[in-house]
C-alpha positions as a Python dict, from the first residue, in 0.01 Angstrom:
ca = {
    (1, 'M'): (0, 0, 0),
    (2, 'Y'): (359, -107, 73),
    (3, 'H'): (623, 124, -38),
    (4, 'P'): (993, 26, 3),
    (5, 'A'): (1235, 263, 156),
    (6, 'H'): (1591, 275, 237),
    (7, 'G'): (1719, 396, 578),
    (8, 'V'): (2060, 573, 588),
    (9, 'G'): (2237, 680, 897),
    (10, 'H'): (2475, 986, 884),
    (11, 'D'): (2673, 1196, 1128),
    (12, 'T'): (2537, 1548, 1199),
    (13, 'G'): (2621, 1814, 931),
    (14, 'V'): (2625, 1570, 636),
    (15, 'A'): (2438, 1681, 323),
    (16, 'L'): (2144, 1450, 260),
    (17, 'V'): (2007, 1595, -72),
    (18, 'D'): (2180, 1467, -383),
    (19, 'R'): (1967, 1660, -626),
    (20, 'S'): (1854, 2015, -628),
    (21, 'G'): (1488, 2114, -551),
    (22, 'R'): (1242, 2312, -340),
    (23, 'I'): (1159, 2226, 25),
    (24, 'V'): (774, 2157, 22),
    (25, 'A'): (764, 2032, 385),
    (26, 'A'): (1000, 2097, 677),
    (27, 'R'): (833, 1997, 1006),
    (28, 'E'): (741, 1748, 1273),
    (29, 'L'): (508, 1481, 1132),
    (30, 'F'): (325, 1224, 1325),
    (31, 'Y'): (481, 899, 1209),
    (32, 'S'): (810, 1028, 1072),
    (33, 'G'): (918, 1291, 1334),
    (34, 'Q'): (1139, 1574, 1201),
    (35, 'T'): (1074, 1549, 821),
    (36, 'V'): (1183, 1736, 505),
    (37, 'I'): (1030, 1669, 167),
    (38, 'V'): (1218, 1800, -132),
    (39, 'A'): (1045, 1846, -474),
    (40, 'H'): (1282, 1789, -758),
    (41, 'G'): (1049, 1846, -1049),
    (42, 'L'): (860, 1614, -1280),
    (43, 'G'): (668, 1473, -986),
    (44, 'V'): (980, 1340, -819),
    (45, 'F'): (1018, 1397, -440),
    (46, 'S'): (1264, 1286, -175),
    (47, 'T'): (1153, 1232, 191),
    (48, 'L'): (1405, 1265, 465),
    (49, 'A'): (1255, 1132, 790),
    (50, 'H'): (1347, 1088, 1156),
    (51, 'L'): (1595, 1372, 1137),
    (52, 'W'): (1777, 1492, 1457),
    (53, 'Q'): (1758, 1862, 1338),
    (54, 'V'): (1604, 2042, 1041),
    (55, 'D'): (1787, 2361, 907),
    (56, 'V'): (1582, 2447, 613),
    (57, 'E'): (1242, 2613, 564),
    (58, 'E'): (958, 2543, 351),
    (59, 'G'): (979, 2710, 8),
    (60, 'Q'): (1356, 2714, 23),
    (61, 'L'): (1565, 2610, -276),
    (62, 'V'): (1848, 2369, -201),
    (63, 'D'): (2138, 2264, -411),
    (64, 'A'): (2267, 1907, -450),
    (65, 'G'): (2519, 1835, -166),
    (66, 'Q'): (2415, 2149, 37),
    (67, 'V'): (2468, 2099, 409),
}
């Protein structure tokens, strides 16, 4: 199944989450490298992949714009 995605490059220390939520995954994954998945509620998730560094932990709550 094809699912379109959008790649965005940022400098380090830039907030990548634009909606609050709970971190459901923050680890190295086979295809996407350092990856963070955020659950925003109502079945909506954000996936941040190929990250240089991960500074959050699974279960952590994050606010929109948090670095």
